[in-house]
C-alpha positions in Angstrom: 40.5 -33.9 -26.4 42.1 -36.2 -23.2 39.9 -37.8 -20.8 40.6 -35.7 -18.2 39.5 -32.4 -19.8 36.6 -34.5 -21.1 35.5 -35.3 -17.5 36.5 -31.7 -16.1 33.1 -30.6 -17.6 30.3 -30.9 -14.6 27.9 -32.0 -17.2 30.1 -34.7 -18.8 30.6 -35.9 -15.6 27.1 -36.1 -14.4 26.2 -37.8 -18.1 29.0 -40.6 -17.0 27.4 -41.1 -13.8 24.0 -41.4 -15.2 25.1 -44.0 -17.7 27.9 -45.5 -15.4 25.7 -48.9 -14.6 23.1 -48.3 -17.0 22.4 -47.9 -20.8 20.2 -44.7 -21.4 18.7 -43.1 -24.7 20.0 -39.5 -25.5 16.3 -38.4 -24.6 16.7 -40.3 -21.4 20.1 -38.5 -20.6 18.5 -35.2 -21.8 15.6 -34.9 -19.7 17.7 -34.9 -16.8 19.3 -31.6 -17.6 17.9 -27.8 -17.6 19.5 -27.3 -21.2 18.6 -28.1 -24.7 18.8 -31.7 -26.0 21.4 -29.9 -28.8 23.6 -29.1 -25.7 23.5 -32.5 -24.2 23.9 -34.1 -27.8 27.0 -32.1 -28.2 28.4 -33.3 -24.8 27.6 -36.7 -25.9 29.3 -36.5 -29.0 32.3 -35.2 -27.1 32.4 -38.3 -24.6 31.8 -40.8 -27.4 34.6 -39.0 -29.6 37.0 -39.4 -27.0 35.8 -42.7 -26.1 34.8 -42.8 -22.8 31.1 -43.8 -23.9 29.8 -46.6 -25.8 27.2 -46.1 -28.4 24.4 -48.7 -29.7 21.6 -47.4 -32.3 18.4 -49.2 -32.0 15.9 -47.7 -35.0 16.1 -44.0 -34.6 17.2 -44.3 -30.9 21.0 -43.9 -29.5 21.6 -45.8 -26.4 24.8 -44.4 -24.7 26.9 -46.1 -21.6 30.1 -45.4 -20.0 33.1 -47.3 -21.3 35.0 -48.1 -17.9 37.9 -49.5 -19.3 38.5 -46.8 -21.7 38.3 -44.4 -18.6 41.4 -46.0 -16.8 42.5 -44.8 -13.5 39.6 -42.1 -14.0 37.1 -44.5 -13.5 38.1 -45.4 -9.8 38.4 -41.4 -9.3 34.9 -40.6 -10.5 33.7 -43.5 -8.5 35.1 -42.3 -5.4 33.9 -38.6 -6.1 30.4 -40.0 -6.5 30.6 -42.0 -3.4 31.8 -39.0 -1.2 29.2 -36.9 -2.6 26.6 -39.7 -1.5 28.4 -40.2 1.8 27.7 -36.2 2.1 24.1 -36.4 1.2 23.5 -39.2 3.6 25.1 -37.3 6.5 23.3 -34.1 5.7 19.8 -35.9 5.6 20.6 -37.7 8.8 21.6 -34.5 10.5 18.4 -33.0 9.1 16.3 -36.0 10.4 17.9 -35.7 13.7 17.1 -31.9 14.0 13.3 -32.7 13.3 13.2 -35.0 15.8 14.5 -32.9 18.4 12.0 -30.1 17.3 9.4 -32.0 17.6 10.5 -33.3 21.2 10.5 -29.7 22.7 6.8 -29.1 22.6 
């Protein structure tokens, strides 16, 4: 499966975001989702088979990290997409804070 198809799935994109800067165990990744561990494990397998994440095994634990090099130009796209979402979230939080302050001054 090509990288574009792999990252088209929202849960796989979220997994990549989680392991972008930090190595996480399969259990740590799975606890961030509202699906079964088995479902997350299948997504991890697709990411691993496509070469988009690296796997390091330590005892019985498996640790995953995004392989930015393997993502090629998609890495830049994903980073800009995540940054845009964070910017939007920050703007919404600031607007809510301003609205809360203005409501408090009306009394």
